[in-house]
gemmi code that builds the backbone of each chain (N, CA, C; Angstrom):
import gemmi

chains = {
    "A": [
        ("MET", (142.763, 145.793, -113.854), (141.849, 145.954, -114.866), (142.623, 146.231, -116.166)),
        ("ASN", (142.300, 145.210, -117.326), (142.527, 145.532, -118.513), (142.358, 146.812, -119.057)),
        ("MET", (143.251, 147.489, -119.718), (143.102, 148.503, -120.404), (144.107, 148.934, -121.469)),
        ("LYS", (143.453, 149.713, -122.776), (144.483, 150.015, -123.846), (145.187, 151.338, -123.988)),
        ("ASN", (144.210, 152.162, -122.984), (144.684, 153.763, -123.075), (143.809, 154.264, -121.884)),
        ("TYR", (144.515, 155.310, -121.555), (143.619, 156.204, -120.594), (144.094, 157.770, -120.731)),
        ("VAL", (143.070, 158.612, -120.277), (143.619, 159.945, -120.015), (142.912, 160.267, -118.662)),
        ("ARG", (143.493, 161.327, -117.920), (143.178, 161.598, -116.701), (143.478, 162.972, -116.508)),
        ("PHE", (142.542, 163.806, -116.240), (142.978, 165.224, -116.120), (141.904, 165.782, -114.793)),
        ("GLU", (142.547, 166.837, -114.425), (141.646, 167.476, -113.290), (141.820, 169.137, -113.683)),
        ("PHE", (140.570, 169.802, -113.209), (140.424, 171.064, -113.643), (139.730, 171.918, -112.649)),
        ("GLN", (139.616, 173.142, -112.820), (138.926, 174.182, -111.738), (137.513, 174.131, -112.032)),
        ("SER", (136.660, 173.921, -111.136), (135.191, 174.073, -111.394), (134.550, 175.009, -112.148)),
        ("LEU", (135.258, 175.726, -113.175), (134.690, 176.836, -113.875), (133.818, 176.477, -114.895)),
        ("PRO", (132.665, 177.043, -115.277), (131.884, 176.495, -116.211), (132.523, 176.397, -117.644)),
        ("GLU", (133.432, 177.425, -117.724), (134.153, 177.465, -119.053), (134.678, 176.152, -119.301)),
        ("ASN", (135.272, 175.491, -118.416), (135.999, 173.983, -118.303), (134.928, 172.881, -118.813)),
        ("VAL", (133.669, 173.073, -118.782), (132.690, 172.110, -119.265), (133.078, 171.583, -120.836)),
        ("SER", (133.328, 172.738, -121.668), (133.327, 172.379, -122.807), (134.795, 171.855, -123.321)),
        ("PHE", (135.802, 172.259, -122.399), (137.333, 171.437, -122.451), (137.042, 169.953, -122.144)),
        ("ALA", (136.567, 169.656, -120.923), (136.299, 168.306, -120.552), (135.547, 167.493, -121.801)),
        ("ARG", (134.444, 167.954, -122.200), (133.925, 167.052, -123.242), (134.448, 166.942, -124.502)),
        ("SER", (135.293, 168.113, -125.019), (135.967, 168.051, -126.239), (137.157, 167.096, -126.009)),
        ("CYS", (137.711, 167.209, -124.944), (138.848, 166.224, -124.388), (138.646, 164.857, -124.628)),
        ("VAL", (137.407, 164.523, -123.990), (137.149, 163.042, -123.907), (136.593, 162.670, -125.302)),
        ("GLY", (135.819, 163.672, -125.791), (135.429, 163.306, -127.169), (136.616, 163.126, -128.296)),
        ("ALA", (137.594, 163.872, -128.044), (138.871, 163.722, -128.925), (139.515, 162.190, -128.560)),
        ("PHE", (139.547, 161.943, -127.671), (140.055, 160.556, -127.089), (139.247, 159.523, -127.635)),
        ("ALA", (137.940, 159.640, -127.537), (137.001, 158.665, -128.016), (137.156, 158.274, -129.451)),
        ("THR", (137.922, 159.224, -130.417), (138.123, 158.910, -131.743), (138.851, 157.688, -131.766)),
        ("GLN", (139.684, 157.319, -130.850), (140.683, 156.162, -130.869), (140.003, 154.974, -130.778)),
        ("LEU", (138.456, 154.923, -130.420), (137.689, 153.737, -130.532), (136.795, 153.598, -131.931)),
        ("ASN", (136.411, 152.115, -131.785), (135.773, 151.872, -133.279), (134.356, 152.354, -132.919)),
        ("CYS", (134.063, 153.839, -133.215), (132.756, 154.374, -132.998), (132.434, 155.413, -134.082)),
        ("THR", (131.105, 155.558, -134.150), (130.813, 156.698, -135.153), (130.969, 158.253, -134.612)),
        ("LEU", (130.837, 159.229, -135.317), (130.765, 160.490, -135.006), (129.559, 160.658, -134.002)),
        ("GLU", (128.542, 160.100, -134.486), (127.217, 160.399, -133.708), (127.495, 159.938, -132.237)),
        ("GLU", (128.139, 158.791, -132.081), (128.352, 158.214, -130.706), (129.435, 159.013, -130.028)),
        ("ILE", (130.383, 159.839, -130.599), (131.194, 160.566, -130.053), (130.362, 161.720, -129.461)),
        ("GLU", (129.430, 162.216, -130.274), (128.646, 163.427, -129.606), (127.915, 162.945, -128.529)),
        ("GLU", (127.637, 161.814, -128.508), (126.743, 161.151, -127.309), (127.405, 161.192, -126.055)),
        ("ILE", (128.915, 160.768, -126.131), (130.017, 160.881, -125.402), (130.161, 162.304, -124.693)),
        ("LYS", (130.319, 163.329, -125.650), (130.625, 164.503, -125.412), (129.174, 165.136, -124.308)),
        ("LEU", (128.227, 164.606, -124.784), (127.017, 164.948, -124.194), (126.939, 164.587, -122.867)),
        ("VAL", (127.329, 163.256, -122.403), (127.105, 162.720, -121.223), (128.465, 163.374, -120.285)),
        ("VAL", (129.491, 163.537, -120.937), (130.350, 164.374, -120.129), (130.135, 165.662, -119.725)),
        ("SER", (129.469, 166.382, -120.483), (128.992, 167.671, -120.423), (127.876, 167.621, -119.217)),
        ("GLU", (127.077, 166.875, -119.187), (126.047, 166.533, -118.178), (126.663, 166.084, -116.802)),
        ("ALA", (127.526, 165.196, -116.908), (128.383, 164.753, -115.362), (129.046, 166.163, -114.951)),
        ("VAL", (129.788, 166.691, -115.664), (130.531, 167.945, -115.310), (129.868, 168.996, -114.788)),
        ("SER", (128.821, 169.486, -115.475), (127.882, 170.203, -115.011), (127.277, 170.160, -113.943)),
        ("ASN", (126.838, 168.750, -113.542), (126.226, 168.208, -112.354), (127.309, 168.775, -111.110)),
        ("SER", (128.459, 168.355, -111.425), (129.598, 168.686, -110.248), (129.646, 170.003, -110.129)),
        ("ILE", (129.534, 170.866, -110.996), (129.859, 172.218, -110.737), (128.620, 172.615, -110.138)),
        ("ILE", (127.531, 172.399, -110.834), (126.115, 173.352, -110.439), (125.789, 172.609, -108.865)),
        ("HIS", (125.720, 171.410, -108.855), (125.063, 170.753, -107.692), (126.147, 170.451, -106.598)),
        ("GLY", (127.142, 169.729, -107.067), (128.313, 169.391, -106.194), (128.938, 170.421, -105.533)),
        ("TYR", (129.262, 171.641, -106.231), (129.975, 172.634, -105.691), (129.029, 173.965, -105.599)),
        ("GLU", (127.779, 173.857, -105.904), (126.672, 175.044, -105.841), (127.226, 175.996, -106.480)),
        ("ASN", (127.920, 175.975, -107.890), (128.650, 177.013, -108.696), (129.833, 177.669, -108.089)),
        ("LYS", (130.518, 177.094, -106.996), (131.625, 177.698, -106.585), (132.767, 177.259, -107.581)),
        ("THR", (133.586, 178.378, -107.892), (134.535, 178.090, -109.212), (135.902, 177.799, -108.693)),
        ("THR", (136.119, 177.675, -107.452), (137.396, 177.301, -107.082), (138.019, 175.958, -106.583)),
        ("GLU", (136.836, 174.947, -107.116), (137.170, 173.555, -106.599), (137.854, 172.895, -107.788)),
        ("LYS", (137.632, 171.458, -107.343), (138.369, 170.717, -108.576), (137.146, 169.595, -108.927)),
        ("VAL", (137.486, 169.307, -110.383), (136.844, 168.012, -110.894), (137.854, 167.380, -111.550)),
        ("LEU", (137.725, 165.874, -111.414), (138.429, 164.983, -112.134), (137.699, 164.093, -113.017)),
        ("VAL", (138.311, 163.950, -114.160), (137.990, 163.132, -115.327), (138.730, 162.160, -115.796)),
        ("MET", (138.446, 160.909, -115.671), (139.322, 159.848, -116.233), (138.597, 158.941, -117.278)),
        ("ALA", (139.018, 158.910, -118.457), (138.504, 158.295, -119.494), (139.384, 156.953, -119.971)),
        ("THR", (138.930, 155.863, -119.868), (139.748, 154.768, -120.219), (139.026, 153.814, -121.344)),
        ("ILE", (139.889, 153.499, -122.387), (139.506, 152.788, -123.254), (140.069, 151.211, -122.985)),
        ("LEU", (138.949, 150.398, -122.860), (139.243, 148.987, -122.398), (139.895, 147.924, -123.441)),
        ("ASP", (138.854, 148.413, -124.400), (139.202, 147.626, -125.724), (138.753, 148.339, -126.868)),
        ("ASP", (138.807, 148.108, -128.360), (138.361, 148.779, -129.355), (137.246, 149.420, -129.166)),
        ("SER", (136.049, 148.905, -128.521), (134.728, 149.269, -128.527), (134.240, 149.480, -127.020)),
        ("THR", (135.030, 149.650, -126.049), (134.458, 149.847, -124.868), (135.341, 151.136, -124.223)),
        ("MET", (134.386, 151.957, -123.638), (134.890, 153.104, -122.897), (134.372, 153.204, -121.562)),
        ("GLU", (135.103, 153.710, -120.615), (134.778, 153.943, -119.334), (134.971, 155.297, -118.878)),
        ("ILE", (134.051, 156.120, -118.376), (134.400, 157.470, -117.969), (133.908, 157.581, -116.542)),
        ("MET", (134.951, 158.228, -115.913), (134.827, 158.550, -114.476), (134.817, 160.015, -114.203)),
        ("ILE", (133.887, 160.585, -113.583), (133.861, 161.989, -113.380), (133.604, 162.045, -111.665)),
        ("GLU", (134.547, 162.756, -111.271), (134.703, 162.807, -109.710), (134.597, 164.579, -109.097)),
        ("ASP", (133.832, 164.510, -108.269), (134.139, 165.958, -107.534), (134.066, 165.722, -106.080)),
        ("TYR", (134.525, 166.666, -105.298), (134.563, 166.588, -103.709), (133.989, 167.498, -103.106)),
        ("GLY", (132.595, 167.590, -103.798), (131.579, 168.637, -103.253), (130.657, 168.057, -102.377)),
        ("GLN", (129.540, 168.715, -102.171), (128.448, 168.338, -100.996), (127.894, 166.871, -101.293)),
        ("GLY", (127.885, 166.128, -102.369), (127.388, 165.000, -102.559), (125.873, 164.926, -102.698)),
        ("ILE", (125.406, 163.780, -102.974), (123.911, 163.539, -103.228), (123.349, 162.849, -101.895)),
        ("ALA", (122.382, 163.293, -101.276), (121.660, 162.867, -99.977), (120.783, 161.541, -100.821)),
        ("ASP", (120.126, 161.802, -101.687), (119.316, 160.601, -102.228), (119.492, 160.362, -103.789)),
        ("ILE", (120.508, 159.468, -103.812), (120.748, 159.184, -105.260), (119.638, 158.882, -106.165)),
        ("GLU", (118.696, 158.018, -105.619), (117.393, 157.470, -106.386), (116.635, 158.600, -106.820)),
        ("GLN", (116.511, 159.623, -106.002), (115.520, 160.585, -106.239), (116.289, 161.493, -107.194)),
        ("ALA", (117.421, 161.736, -107.050), (118.318, 162.655, -108.231), (118.197, 162.139, -109.408)),
        ("MET", (118.262, 160.516, -109.525), (118.336, 159.985, -110.826), (116.887, 160.208, -111.472)),
        ("GLU", (115.803, 160.449, -110.824), (114.446, 160.452, -111.453), (114.378, 161.437, -112.480)),
        ("PRO", (113.703, 161.041, -113.718), (113.600, 162.013, -114.672), (112.926, 163.149, -114.201)),
        ("SER", (113.375, 164.563, -114.712), (112.840, 165.525, -114.238), (112.835, 166.277, -112.922)),
        ("PHE", (113.771, 165.327, -112.141), (113.802, 165.809, -110.793), (115.006, 166.768, -110.792)),
        ("SER", (114.829, 167.946, -110.240), (116.142, 168.764, -110.151), (115.784, 169.672, -108.905)),
        ("SER", (117.167, 169.805, -108.137), (116.882, 170.670, -106.926), (116.915, 172.169, -107.346)),
        ("ASP", (117.173, 172.417, -108.616), (116.903, 173.590, -109.036), (115.940, 174.063, -109.926)),
        ("PRO", (114.686, 175.037, -109.554), (113.726, 175.008, -110.756), (114.080, 175.451, -111.934)),
        ("ASN", (115.107, 176.239, -111.881), (115.605, 176.580, -113.516), (116.118, 175.560, -114.338)),
        ("ARG", (116.364, 174.336, -113.869), (116.999, 173.295, -114.755), (115.940, 172.140, -115.205)),
        ("THR", (116.301, 171.451, -116.050), (115.278, 170.595, -116.517), (115.301, 169.025, -115.566)),
        ("GLY", (116.194, 168.713, -115.041), (116.437, 167.369, -114.343), (116.657, 166.618, -115.227)),
        ("LEU", (117.101, 166.705, -116.560), (117.289, 165.441, -117.466), (118.627, 164.998, -117.396)),
        ("GLY", (119.592, 165.531, -116.893), (121.021, 165.270, -116.715), (121.448, 163.611, -116.507)),
        ("PHE", (120.699, 163.112, -115.667), (121.039, 161.584, -115.171), (120.185, 160.694, -116.375)),
        ("THR", (119.106, 161.336, -116.680), (118.314, 160.367, -117.569), (118.961, 160.379, -118.868)),
        ("LEU", (119.600, 161.548, -119.439), (120.394, 161.613, -120.687), (121.676, 160.579, -120.434)),
        ("MET", (122.304, 160.647, -119.367), (123.504, 159.867, -119.154), (122.996, 158.301, -119.155)),
        ("LYS", (121.776, 158.121, -118.677), (121.372, 156.525, -118.593), (121.106, 156.227, -120.054)),
        ("SER", (120.660, 157.002, -120.614), (119.988, 156.726, -122.024), (121.148, 156.420, -123.150)),
        ("PHE", (122.190, 157.355, -122.897), (123.219, 157.092, -123.806), (124.552, 156.357, -123.536)),
        ("MET", (124.334, 155.936, -122.393), (125.438, 154.925, -121.818), (124.926, 153.619, -121.454)),
        ("ASP", (125.725, 152.587, -121.584), (125.046, 151.174, -121.171), (125.409, 150.902, -119.598)),
        ("GLU", (126.309, 151.514, -118.979), (126.101, 151.310, -117.488), (126.509, 152.693, -116.725)),
        ("LEU", (125.823, 152.955, -115.664), (125.954, 154.261, -114.874), (125.857, 153.935, -113.410)),
        ("GLU", (127.032, 154.387, -112.785), (126.885, 153.905, -111.422), (127.405, 155.408, -110.544)),
        ("VAL", (126.616, 155.558, -109.572), (126.729, 156.684, -108.731), (127.331, 156.244, -107.551)),
        ("ILE", (128.331, 156.932, -107.127), (128.794, 156.844, -105.800), (128.745, 158.158, -104.855)),
        ("SER", (127.987, 158.360, -104.185), (127.912, 159.566, -103.321), (127.412, 159.632, -101.883)),
        ("GLU", (127.936, 160.384, -101.157), (127.409, 160.463, -99.715), (127.372, 162.071, -99.393)),
        ("PRO", (126.417, 162.563, -98.570), (126.471, 164.008, -98.285), (127.854, 164.108, -97.642)),
        ("GLY", (128.262, 165.568, -98.209), (129.791, 165.934, -97.745), (130.932, 165.175, -98.078)),
        ("GLN", (130.816, 163.978, -98.944), (131.827, 163.124, -99.302), (132.156, 163.376, -100.875)),
        ("GLY", (131.414, 164.332, -101.755), (131.534, 164.431, -103.079), (130.698, 163.109, -103.674)),
        ("THR", (131.051, 163.302, -105.191), (130.198, 162.280, -106.040), (131.215, 161.618, -106.929)),
        ("SER", (130.887, 160.439, -107.134), (131.890, 159.756, -108.209), (130.847, 159.131, -109.181)),
        ("ILE", (130.831, 159.539, -110.616), (130.057, 159.056, -111.523), (130.816, 158.016, -112.348)),
        ("LYS", (130.453, 156.985, -112.499), (131.148, 155.859, -113.462), (130.287, 155.540, -114.771)),
        ("LEU", (130.613, 155.742, -115.923), (129.917, 155.696, -116.957), (130.459, 154.531, -118.011)),
        ("LYS", (129.773, 153.666, -118.578), (130.584, 152.578, -119.535), (129.562, 152.487, -120.812)),
        ("ARG", (130.228, 152.539, -121.906), (129.852, 152.552, -123.162), (130.314, 151.202, -124.058)),
        ("TYR", (129.490, 150.369, -124.516), (129.753, 149.504, -125.431), (129.499, 149.940, -126.799)),
        ("PHE", (130.562, 150.128, -127.779), (129.976, 150.552, -129.017), (129.645, 149.317, -130.097)),
        ("ALA", (129.223, 149.657, -131.314), (128.637, 148.750, -132.161), (129.452, 147.364, -132.166)),
        ("ALA", (130.652, 147.619, -132.350), (131.386, 146.084, -133.008), (131.472, 145.432, -131.656)),
        ("LYS", (131.494, 145.851, -130.440), (131.453, 145.019, -129.187), (129.947, 144.402, -129.162)),
        ("ASN", (128.785, 144.997, -129.561), (127.671, 144.612, -129.587), (127.346, 143.456, -130.639)),
        ("LYS", (127.992, 143.543, -131.822), (127.701, 142.773, -132.727), (128.568, 141.245, -132.274)),
        ("GLU", (129.622, 141.446, -131.608), (130.146, 140.399, -131.036), (129.357, 139.486, -130.112)),
        ("ALA", (128.679, 140.298, -129.306), (127.684, 139.624, -128.130), (126.651, 138.979, -128.833)),
        ("LEU", (126.289, 139.527, -129.974), (124.701, 139.080, -130.809), (125.311, 137.798, -131.390)),
        ("ALA", (126.595, 137.592, -131.852), (127.168, 136.512, -132.757), (127.050, 135.189, -132.086)),
    ],
    "B": [
        ("MET", (129.743, 182.006, -127.761), (128.437, 181.915, -128.397), (128.096, 183.278, -129.026)),
        ("ASP", (127.423, 183.333, -130.336), (126.955, 184.617, -130.751), (125.479, 184.702, -130.693)),
        ("LEU", (124.999, 185.726, -130.384), (123.442, 185.912, -130.462), (122.984, 187.012, -131.267)),
        ("GLU", (121.974, 186.699, -132.213), (121.728, 187.678, -133.069), (120.193, 187.925, -132.871)),
        ("PHE", (119.514, 189.008, -132.396), (118.099, 189.509, -132.279), (117.701, 190.210, -133.464)),
        ("LYS", (116.315, 189.915, -134.006), (115.732, 190.586, -134.848), (114.191, 190.573, -134.628)),
        ("GLN", (113.709, 191.706, -134.423), (112.246, 191.747, -134.142), (111.379, 192.338, -135.255)),
        ("ILE", (110.615, 191.649, -135.536), (109.564, 191.654, -136.840), (108.195, 191.842, -136.164)),
        ("ARG", (107.649, 193.062, -136.172), (106.445, 193.286, -135.514), (106.503, 192.697, -134.179)),
        ("ASN", (105.526, 191.933, -133.815), (105.573, 191.413, -132.620), (106.394, 189.994, -132.245)),
        ("THR", (107.191, 189.724, -133.277), (107.786, 188.343, -133.306), (109.458, 188.638, -133.065)),
        ("LEU", (109.915, 188.085, -132.263), (111.331, 187.993, -131.669), (111.999, 186.938, -132.340)),
        ("LEU", (112.928, 187.161, -133.281), (113.744, 186.208, -133.910), (115.034, 186.006, -133.200)),
        ("VAL", (115.455, 184.850, -132.576), (116.872, 184.706, -132.033), (117.732, 183.726, -132.949)),
        ("ARG", (118.842, 184.180, -133.487), (119.637, 183.325, -133.902), (120.940, 183.016, -133.069)),
        ("ILE", (121.160, 181.927, -132.758), (122.050, 181.338, -131.813), (123.137, 180.700, -132.560)),
        ("GLN", (124.613, 181.066, -132.311), (125.490, 180.356, -132.867), (126.573, 179.829, -131.735)),
        ("GLY", (126.956, 178.543, -131.968), (127.820, 177.941, -130.914), (127.426, 176.884, -130.201)),
        ("GLU", (127.935, 176.542, -128.876), (127.564, 175.603, -128.046), (126.553, 176.050, -126.966)),
        ("MET", (125.446, 175.318, -127.043), (124.516, 175.681, -125.622), (124.569, 174.922, -124.588)),
        ("ASP", (125.511, 175.252, -123.726), (125.849, 174.538, -122.457), (125.759, 175.441, -121.329)),
        ("MET", (126.211, 175.115, -119.988), (126.003, 175.993, -118.945), (126.560, 177.413, -118.916)),
        ("VAL", (127.550, 177.520, -119.835), (128.307, 178.771, -119.806), (127.318, 179.790, -120.635)),
        ("VAL", (126.733, 179.426, -121.640), (125.768, 180.099, -122.527), (124.373, 180.198, -121.792)),
        ("ALA", (124.193, 179.358, -121.201), (122.514, 179.122, -120.626), (122.124, 180.516, -119.790)),
        ("GLU", (123.099, 180.927, -118.874), (122.732, 182.041, -118.287), (122.490, 183.225, -119.032)),
        ("LYS", (123.529, 183.473, -119.996), (123.542, 184.718, -120.733), (122.311, 184.689, -121.791)),
        ("LEU", (122.017, 183.585, -122.215), (120.824, 183.472, -123.136), (119.624, 183.580, -122.514)),
        ("ARG", (119.493, 183.246, -121.268), (118.265, 183.312, -120.679), (117.980, 184.558, -120.156)),
        ("HIS", (119.043, 185.542, -119.926), (118.929, 186.885, -119.481), (118.835, 187.750, -120.669)),
        ("GLU", (119.361, 187.574, -121.830), (119.166, 188.353, -122.957), (117.796, 188.128, -123.606)),
        ("ILE", (117.454, 186.898, -123.506), (115.796, 186.640, -124.200), (114.915, 187.319, -123.150)),
        ("ASP", (115.025, 187.090, -122.132), (113.908, 187.522, -121.119), (113.829, 189.077, -120.927)),
        ("ARG", (115.134, 189.677, -121.104), (114.934, 191.230, -121.200), (114.432, 191.687, -122.266)),
        ("LYS", (114.550, 191.062, -123.505), (113.534, 191.357, -124.496), (112.104, 191.027, -124.374)),
        ("LEU", (111.881, 190.018, -123.840), (110.281, 189.655, -123.738), (109.731, 190.646, -122.641)),
        ("GLU", (110.678, 191.100, -121.734), (109.951, 191.910, -120.694), (110.089, 193.609, -121.010)),
        ("THR", (110.650, 193.910, -122.107), (110.575, 195.382, -122.380), (110.077, 195.628, -123.871)),
        ("LYS", (110.028, 194.563, -124.442), (109.241, 194.758, -126.020), (107.990, 194.277, -125.947)),
        ("LYS", (107.069, 194.504, -127.012), (105.666, 193.720, -127.010), (106.067, 192.474, -127.894)),
        ("ILE", (106.082, 191.513, -127.288), (106.497, 190.184, -127.979), (105.386, 189.302, -127.713)),
        ("SER", (104.870, 188.731, -128.951), (104.128, 187.576, -128.803), (104.479, 186.102, -129.486)),
        ("ASN", (105.465, 186.329, -130.262), (106.034, 185.074, -130.713), (107.504, 185.058, -130.683)),
        ("LEU", (108.051, 183.766, -130.547), (109.424, 183.713, -130.141), (110.029, 182.707, -131.346)),
        ("ILE", (110.843, 183.108, -132.054), (111.524, 181.960, -133.001), (112.786, 181.900, -132.725)),
        ("ILE", (113.356, 180.478, -132.340), (114.743, 180.190, -131.855), (115.425, 179.407, -133.129)),
        ("ASN", (116.154, 180.121, -133.710), (117.130, 179.682, -134.638), (118.148, 179.060, -134.422)),
        ("LEU", (118.232, 177.443, -134.495), (119.618, 176.754, -133.989), (120.382, 176.384, -135.121)),
        ("GLU", (120.279, 176.796, -136.268), (121.063, 176.163, -137.492), (122.418, 176.096, -137.059)),
        ("LYS", (122.883, 177.270, -136.609), (124.424, 177.417, -135.960), (124.827, 176.941, -134.736)),
        ("VAL", (123.857, 176.122, -134.079), (124.041, 175.419, -132.784), (124.709, 173.872, -133.052)),
        ("SER", (126.067, 173.916, -132.453), (126.593, 172.739, -132.721), (126.433, 171.532, -131.701)),
        ("PHE", (125.968, 172.066, -130.559), (125.996, 171.200, -129.488), (124.997, 171.751, -128.569)),
        ("ILE", (124.200, 170.864, -127.918), (123.349, 171.168, -126.937), (123.143, 170.214, -125.749)),
        ("ASP", (123.069, 170.610, -124.413), (122.906, 169.703, -123.362), (121.849, 170.144, -122.558)),
        ("SER", (121.645, 169.515, -121.173), (120.449, 169.728, -120.507), (120.441, 171.338, -120.185)),
        ("SER", (121.453, 171.991, -120.042), (121.449, 173.279, -119.706), (120.748, 174.223, -120.827)),
        ("GLY", (121.222, 173.753, -121.952), (120.771, 174.572, -123.196), (119.114, 174.209, -123.374)),
        ("LEU", (118.829, 172.840, -123.035), (117.406, 172.517, -123.163), (116.567, 173.370, -122.262)),
        ("GLY", (117.246, 173.669, -120.787), (116.496, 174.270, -120.051), (115.923, 175.585, -120.337)),
        ("VAL", (116.939, 176.450, -121.257), (116.654, 177.688, -121.477), (115.449, 177.691, -122.534)),
        ("ILE", (115.480, 176.654, -123.560), (114.414, 176.415, -124.340), (113.272, 176.222, -123.761)),
        ("ILE", (113.120, 175.391, -122.835), (111.807, 174.913, -122.141), (111.401, 176.366, -121.237)),
        ("GLY", (112.308, 176.695, -120.484), (111.856, 177.925, -119.686), (111.407, 179.074, -120.779)),
        ("ARG", (112.087, 179.376, -121.895), (111.578, 180.423, -122.776), (109.944, 180.115, -123.434)),
        ("TYR", (109.913, 178.798, -123.325), (108.549, 178.259, -123.961), (107.545, 178.502, -122.890)),
        ("LYS", (107.880, 178.357, -121.704), (106.791, 178.392, -120.459), (106.560, 179.965, -120.476)),
        ("LYS", (107.587, 180.728, -120.708), (107.500, 182.300, -120.413), (106.467, 182.690, -121.678)),
        ("ILE", (106.935, 182.473, -122.774), (106.129, 183.003, -124.002), (104.607, 182.655, -123.913)),
        ("THR", (104.528, 181.201, -123.682), (102.985, 180.695, -123.660), (102.322, 181.471, -122.320)),
        ("GLY", (103.091, 181.855, -121.340), (102.457, 182.325, -120.078), (102.270, 183.802, -120.495)),
        ("LEU", (102.606, 184.517, -121.740), (102.456, 185.670, -122.254), (101.371, 185.382, -123.330)),
        ("SER", (100.731, 184.129, -123.643), (99.874, 183.837, -124.656), (100.256, 183.958, -125.902)),
        ("GLY", (101.643, 183.703, -125.950), (102.299, 183.853, -127.296), (102.686, 182.346, -127.622)),
        ("ARG", (103.488, 182.224, -128.783), (104.026, 180.998, -129.421), (105.374, 180.992, -129.598)),
        ("MET", (105.934, 179.670, -129.717), (107.264, 179.549, -129.908), (107.642, 178.606, -131.080)),
        ("PHE", (108.576, 179.080, -131.835), (108.907, 178.214, -133.064), (110.406, 177.796, -132.778)),
        ("ILE", (110.827, 176.544, -133.127), (112.213, 176.390, -133.315), (112.622, 175.886, -134.823)),
        ("VAL", (113.716, 176.550, -135.163), (114.234, 176.312, -136.624), (115.525, 175.994, -136.645)),
        ("GLY", (115.894, 174.900, -137.672), (116.942, 174.494, -138.414), (117.773, 173.699, -137.287)),
        ("ALA", (117.235, 172.958, -136.529), (118.144, 172.200, -135.659), (118.670, 171.043, -136.280)),
        ("ARG", (120.024, 170.936, -136.365), (120.808, 169.780, -136.985), (120.718, 168.632, -136.269)),
        ("PRO", (120.956, 167.630, -137.029), (120.346, 166.142, -136.534), (120.949, 165.857, -135.136)),
        ("SER", (122.181, 166.181, -134.702), (122.619, 166.006, -133.410), (121.798, 166.693, -132.266)),
        ("VAL", (121.430, 168.122, -132.701), (120.781, 168.988, -131.857), (119.126, 168.614, -131.685)),
        ("HIS", (118.640, 168.247, -132.824), (117.398, 167.621, -133.055), (117.085, 166.478, -132.190)),
        ("LYS", (118.032, 165.372, -132.263), (117.838, 164.403, -131.393), (117.735, 164.630, -129.830)),
        ("ILE", (118.484, 165.753, -129.291), (118.242, 166.003, -127.861), (117.128, 166.650, -127.707)),
        ("LEU", (116.681, 167.558, -128.599), (115.283, 168.294, -128.637), (114.239, 167.205, -128.401)),
        ("MET", (114.403, 166.236, -129.331), (113.160, 165.235, -129.205), (113.103, 164.501, -127.950)),
        ("PHE", (114.430, 164.155, -127.429), (114.698, 163.425, -126.063), (113.768, 164.255, -124.934)),
        ("SER", (113.803, 165.731, -124.980), (113.102, 166.447, -123.886), (111.761, 166.546, -124.208)),
        ("GLY", (111.224, 166.168, -125.445), (110.101, 166.255, -125.590), (109.456, 167.446, -125.898)),
        ("ILE", (110.142, 168.368, -126.321), (109.958, 169.888, -126.500), (109.111, 169.928, -127.948)),
        ("ASN", (109.578, 168.764, -128.615), (108.944, 168.831, -130.019), (107.317, 168.672, -129.984)),
        ("LYS", (106.897, 168.161, -128.752), (105.349, 167.965, -128.554), (104.801, 169.302, -128.249)),
        ("LEU", (105.718, 170.241, -127.778), (105.059, 171.496, -127.591), (105.342, 172.702, -128.493)),
        ("VAL", (106.254, 172.544, -129.059), (106.787, 173.582, -129.963), (106.933, 173.036, -131.339)),
        ("SER", (106.423, 173.985, -132.338), (106.639, 173.623, -133.776), (107.852, 173.590, -134.138)),
        ("MET", (108.415, 172.962, -134.867), (109.905, 172.757, -135.515), (109.865, 173.001, -136.915)),
        ("TYR", (110.783, 173.878, -137.562), (110.793, 173.888, -138.910), (112.287, 173.698, -139.377)),
        ("ASN", (112.454, 173.521, -140.676), (113.770, 173.437, -141.183), (114.319, 174.898, -141.371)),
        ("ASN", (113.676, 175.966, -141.742), (114.294, 177.368, -141.913), (113.123, 178.276, -141.740)),
        ("GLU", (113.657, 179.735, -141.662), (112.951, 180.694, -141.174), (111.936, 180.801, -142.227)),
        ("GLN", (112.211, 180.728, -143.352), (111.402, 180.891, -144.537), (109.724, 180.004, -144.270)),
        ("ASP", (110.120, 178.746, -143.829), (109.279, 177.775, -143.654), (107.782, 178.540, -142.639)),
        ("ILE", (108.611, 179.252, -141.571), (107.596, 179.649, -140.905), (106.888, 181.107, -141.507)),
        ("ILE", (107.535, 181.922, -142.250), (107.081, 183.058, -142.949), (105.946, 182.475, -143.787)),
        ("ASN", (106.256, 181.247, -144.167), (104.872, 180.749, -145.312), (103.785, 180.161, -144.609)),
        ("ILE", (103.775, 179.971, -143.317), (102.678, 179.264, -142.744), (101.403, 180.452, -142.428)),
    ],
}
model = gemmi.Model(1)
for chain_id, residues in chains.items():
    chain = gemmi.Chain(chain_id)
    for i, (resn, *xyz) in enumerate(residues, 1):
        res = gemmi.Residue()
        res.name, res.seqid = resn, gemmi.SeqId(i, " ")
        for name, pos in zip(("N", "CA", "C"), xyz):
            atom = gemmi.Atom()
            atom.name, atom.element = name, gemmi.Element(name[0])
            atom.pos, atom.b_iso = gemmi.Position(*pos), 0.0
            res.add_atom(atom)
        chain.add_residue(res)
    model.add_chain(chain)
structure = gemmi.Structure()
structure.add_model(model)
structure.setup_entities()
């Protein structure tokens, strides 16, 4: 895979680390040809994916691990992978439906936000095997090239 | 996250400062619900002027408090959401249920 740069980090499944993860990927994204608004969107999707891992993957168990890898493929393309080793998702299609949540206190908007603010979303999961979420975003410069 | 509560007659004003993610969601839910259950409150104003980030955990608290206050036959208002936060609120559709204002003064004037 061609890439310009990447960061990869693993952290404990503590809620406090959600902010660390999104800030870290957001700071890394400043190397791309993108706007501040787009960086905010990147931070949001990282927050959603990492929160999902902690809340659903690990059912709020705080001693587990979450892995994040962000890759700059070229000046306008970023790929983000968020991986946990938790309980996995039995029905991915259902989990991705807007407003579906296994927890009545939650909005169920996590996957919908990820889908809306990223260009590609892939969920790889099996019960008991953890979940891996791959997100890809093409920023404006790339889109302009595609349209030309 | 910092929280400031102010009660004006039967209206509870909550000023939130910081990032509304899963860390603060639980605390926020608990603190607001405690006030709603122990005080005589029919209106809830949530001031987001100093909120720099919100994700679906933060949205969940707002939507949940909306359900709670309307369940008590009350009303909820959202004040001062900056553009990045406003965008996420619009995404959730809460703007169709709750009146949104630029600042606290605008609500007092209605």
